[in-house]
N, C-alpha and C positions, 0 to 999 in steps of 0.2 A: 833252536828251541831253549836251549837255556836263557838268551838273553830277552825271549818273550816269559819264561818261568821268574826270573826275577823282577821282570816289569809288574808282573800283576800280584807278586808277592809285595813290592813297593808300594802299591795301591791300597791294598790287603792292610797293611800294617798303617798305613797314615788315615783308614777308613775307622780302622780300630780305635787308632788314638783317637780322632776327632769326636767318636762316640764318649770314649773313654772319659777326655775334658768335658762333654757337655752334662754327663751324669756327675763329673763331680765337683761341678762351679758350685760355690756357693749360692743361696736362695737369697735375691733384694730383698731385703726391708721394706713392708709394706707402712707409708704412711698414712693418715688421714686426713682428706683435705675437708678446708676451712670450709664450712660451711656460709655463704656469701649475705650480705645483709645489705638492704638502704638505708641510707640518711637522713631522718624526718625532721621536721621540728613539732614539736606538741605544747599542749597550754591545758595546765590544770581546771577545771569548773567545779566551780560549788551552787548547788542553788539556792537562789533569791529571786527578788522582786524588780521587775521591771516596770520603768514609767515611761510610757511609749509618747512620742512627742509627734505633731503633724505642723508642717512649715506651708505656707500660703502666702498670697502676695494680694494688695489693694494698693487703691488711693484714697487717701484720706481726703474727705467729701465734710462739709457744712451739716447738721443734724435737721436746722433749720435754716430755709432761704427763701426772702423776698423781693418779689420785683415791685418795688414802693411807686404806687400812683396818687394819681391828684384824686381827691372827691369833689373838689369844687373846683370853678373856672376864676381867672384872674390872675394880678401882676403880682410876680413871685418880687416882694421888698426885702426878705431876707434871710441869707443862707448862713449856716451854722460853720465856724472855720473847721471844724469836723468832721462836716460832712465833704471830703474829698474822697479818692480814691484810693483807698489802706487806711483811712479814717478811723479811729476809734470812738464810737459813742455807750454812755451807758442808757438803759430803761429808763424810758420819758423824757429826754434830751430831746432839744426843740431842733429841728435840721432844718427847717424852712419856714418860712411866712409868709403868705398870699394878703393881699388887700384886703383890709375888712369892710372900705367904704362902702361898698353895696351890701353888705353883709350885714353892717350897722343900720342903716336903714332899710333895710327888709326886716330886722327885728322891730324897729319901732314901730312899724306899718300895724305890725301881727301883736303887738302888744296892745296897739291903739283899738285892734279890732276886736279883743277881748275884753276891755273895759266899754266898748259900744255895747256889746254881745251880751256882756251882764248885765250891763241896766237894762237890755232892752226883754231880757230876762225877768227881771224885778217889775219892770212894768206890765210884762203880760200877768206874771200872778198878779197884780193888784186888781188887771182888769178880769182876771179868770174868781177873784175874791167877792167882787162888784156882784158881777153875774153869777153868783152862787147865792147872792143875798136877794138879789130879784127875783131869780127862781122860788127862795124860798115864801117870796109874798104873792103866787098863785097855789100855796096851801098844797103841793104838791111833794115827793119826795123827790133827794135828787138822782135817787138808781131811774127816776119814770123821765129823767129830763133826758134830751138829745145830747150829743158831744158840742155841737156848734152852739147851743144855748149855754151852757157853760164854759167855752171856747178851750178845751181840753184841747184838739189839732190845734191852735194858735200857741198853748204852753210848751206842746213839742216841740214843735217848730224854734219855738226860741230857744231852748234848751239845747235839739241840736245843732244849731248856730253856735252858738257857745263852744259845743264840743268842739267843732270846726276847727274853730278859730281858737282854742286853748294847743289842738293838735298844728297849726298853721305857727303859733310860737315855740313848741315844742322843736316844730321843723327848722325854724329859722336859729335858735340856740345850738341846733346840730350844726348846722352849716356853717355856721359863725365861727365853732367850735374846731371845724373842718378846716377852714384855712392856716391853723398850726399844723405842721408837720411834725410829729412827734415819734419818737423812739419807739416800738412795741418790745425791743428788750434790746439786751446788749450787742452788739455786736460790730460787725467793721464794714464799710463801705465797698463793694468791690470796681464800681462803677460808677461815674455819674454822670448825669443825661440834663440836668436842666439846671438855670443860674441864676444870679440876681437880673432884674428888667425882663428875665423872658413871661411872656401870658401862656399862661396853660387853661387847658378845656378838663372836665371833666373825663379823666381813663389816661390823661396825659402821661408818662415815664418819667420818674423823677429820677430812678436810679436802682442799682442792685445791692443787695446787703446780703448777707449771711449773721447769724450767731456766733458768740464765742464762746458758751458756756459748756458746749458739748459739741464735736466732731464724733463722726462715725467712720469707719472703714468695711467694707463688703469683702468680705473675702470666699474665694470660691474653693468649694472641696470633692475632690473625689469618691469614686466610691472605695478605692483605696485608702483613703484620709478617712471617710466614715466608717471604716471597721476597725480601724483606730482609736475612734473615739467614743465617748457613751452618746445615750442617743438624744439626739439634739431637737427632737419635739419635744424635751422635758427640761429645757436648760433654762435654767435661775439665772439671774444676776449675778448671784457667786457662786453657779456651778464651775467656774472654771477660774480662779485667781494670778493673776499676775501673769498674763499674756503677753508677751514683751514682740513691740515691734520693733525693727531695727530700720533706719535709712537718713540721709544725706542732708545736713542742713548747714549748709555757708561753707561747704568743701568738707566739713570734718563728718563721718559715722557715727549716729547718738541713737540709742535707745529708749526707750517712751515702754510705760506698762499703761494697758488696755485692760478693758474686762468683755466678754461674753457674753450680749445681751440679749439675742434673739435669733432664733432662726426663718429665713423668711419662707418656709413652709414650701418651695415649690424647686422642678428642677428644671434647670436652663434646657430650651431645644434646641440650643447652639452647638454646646460642649457636655450636653448631660452632666454638667455637676449642681447642687448644692451652695447655696450661699449663707453661712453664717455673718451675722454682725457684731463689729467689736467698737467701744466707744470710750471716748479717752477723755478725761473731765479738764475744763480750765485749759486749752491746749496752747493758748498763746502765754499761759501762764500771766496774765494778768493780775491776780488774786496772790500768787507765789512771789516767796522772799527770799528763796533758795537761790537765783539764777537761773534756772534749768532750765534748759533749750528750748525754746517752742516748737511745737508741732504744726506747720504752717497746712492754711487746706491747700492741697494739688501735690504735697508729698508722695512718692514710691512709698513706698515699704514693704516689708518682711516679715511676716509676723509666726511667729512660735509658738503652739497652739498646744497645751499640755492635755496627753491622751487618756488614757484608760492604762489601772494596772497589769500587768500579769502579773500571779502570783508563783510562788515555789518552781521557778523554769530556770533552765540553761541557755545561755547567752552562747550560743553555737557558732561562730565565724561560719559564711557560707563556705568557703574552702572547704569546709570538714565534712558537707553534708552529701552524699551520693547517690544517685537514683535505688529508688525503692522504697522511702528513703531510709539509709543506712548512715552510721555515724564509723567510722576509721580509729579505733584507740588500741593504747600496747597494753598488753595485759603485763603480770608479774614476770613472766618469762622472756618479756621484750619479742615478744610476737605479736602480729597484728591481731585483732580482733574487731570485724564487723557484727553491728549493734543495730538492729532497727529500732527505731524511733519515730514518734509520735510529736508533730510538729506541731504546735499552737500558734503561731502566728511567726511572720516574713518579712522583712525590711533590705531595703537594698544590698549591706553590710552583714546582719543575722538573721540566724533561723531560732526561734526561739521554743525550746523542746521541752515538753511535761512529764513526759514518756519513755524511759530508754535506756537510761544512763542513772549513773549515782554519782553521791559526792565524791568528789576527788578523783574522778575517771578524768584518766591522760588521754586527752584527745590530740589524733595527728588534724594539725593546720596547713601543711605543707603541700604539693603536690607528688603522688603515690604513682600516677600513672595508671596498670590496673592493677587492681587489688587484691590479693590471694589471700584466705584465710590460714593463718597460723608462719605465714613470713617473717621472717627477722627483719627485726629493725634495729636502728642504730642511732639515738635521739641525741641531735648533734647540736643542743641550745641547754640556755638557762633556761630551766621549765617556767613558766610563767602562771600566775597563780590571780585568776579574775573574781573581787568580790562585788558583786552587783550591790549597792542601795538600792 
C-alpha cells in the first residue's frame, strides 16, 4: 500500500509541476504579417491628340493606256527610233509614217472634183440668170414662174454636188494626215506590234503605250480602315497631304509621295472593300532634275494614308484594358484601382480612351492575373511618360 501511495504522489507532483510550468511560461510576442504585394509595370499617360493612319497596298498603273491602231491602209515606210518597247516619246512626236502615194492621188482627185463642181455651179447660176430674164419678157412676176422655168432645181443640184466634192476633199485631207501616226500624249511604249515594210489595214494594231505624266494606285480599304478616315465621298485633291508609298526599285526600298484624288464610290462584291485612288505626278522623273528614283508602272507598293484626328484622348496599351471595359491603375497608396472607361477607338496596339481617366494617371501595363480592387502593388519599372503630339 505504501508503494502505491508513493507512486500516486509522484504522479500528482508531476502533474502539478506541469500545470505550474504551463501557467508561468512567457507569452510569445506577436509579430505583424507583411501584406503581400504584386510586382507591376506602369505607364503615366497624358491626354493629347492622336493622328490615325491607315495602311493599304496596290499596284502602280498608268492613268492613260492606249492600244494604237491604224486608221488607214498602206505600207509602213518609217518608224521612229523611240517606237520600241520601253521607248519614251513626247506629245506630237511622229511614231510611224505610212506610204502616202494613194492618198496623194486621192487628194488631187478630190481637189479636181471641187474645181469642176465649182465651175458647174457658176454655169448653172448663169443659166438661172438668163432664165429669169426670159421669164420677165412674158410680163409675169417671178412668183408665178414654175421652178423648172427658172432652173431652180438645177441650181440646187449644182450646189449639192459642190458640197459633196468639198466633203470628199476634206476626207482626202484627213486620210492623208492619218498616214502619219503621231503621239497623242507624252508617254512610253509598252509593246511594239508593227515595223517598217509591213502592210497594215484600217484597224491593224500597231502597239501599246501609256502616259507618263500621271500614274495611279487603287487602294482597297476595309470597314475598319474607313472608320479611321474622313468620309471618302467628300474627298478633294487636297484632302490628304503626302500619302506615302513604299516599294522596291532596283533592289532598294524607296518612298514616293502621292495624293488621294478620288473614291470609286462602290463596294467590291468579292472582298467587300471600297477603293480609293492615289496619283503620282511625273512618276518616271522625266522632268525631275534631282535624280530621285522613278516609280515604275507595275510596281507593288504599300500606302500609308493619314486618317482622322482623335482629340483629347489617352493612348492606352491593349494589355491595360480589362473586360468591362476597365483600366487597372495605381493610386497614391500603391493599391490597385479599377476604373471604368469609354473607348473612342481601338487598333492592334492601343485603345484610345476619351472618358474615365485623368491626366497623369498611372496605368498598369503588365499582366496581373485576376485583378482585385485594393490589392497592394509594387512598381518595378522606371515610370514612362508618354506625350502624344
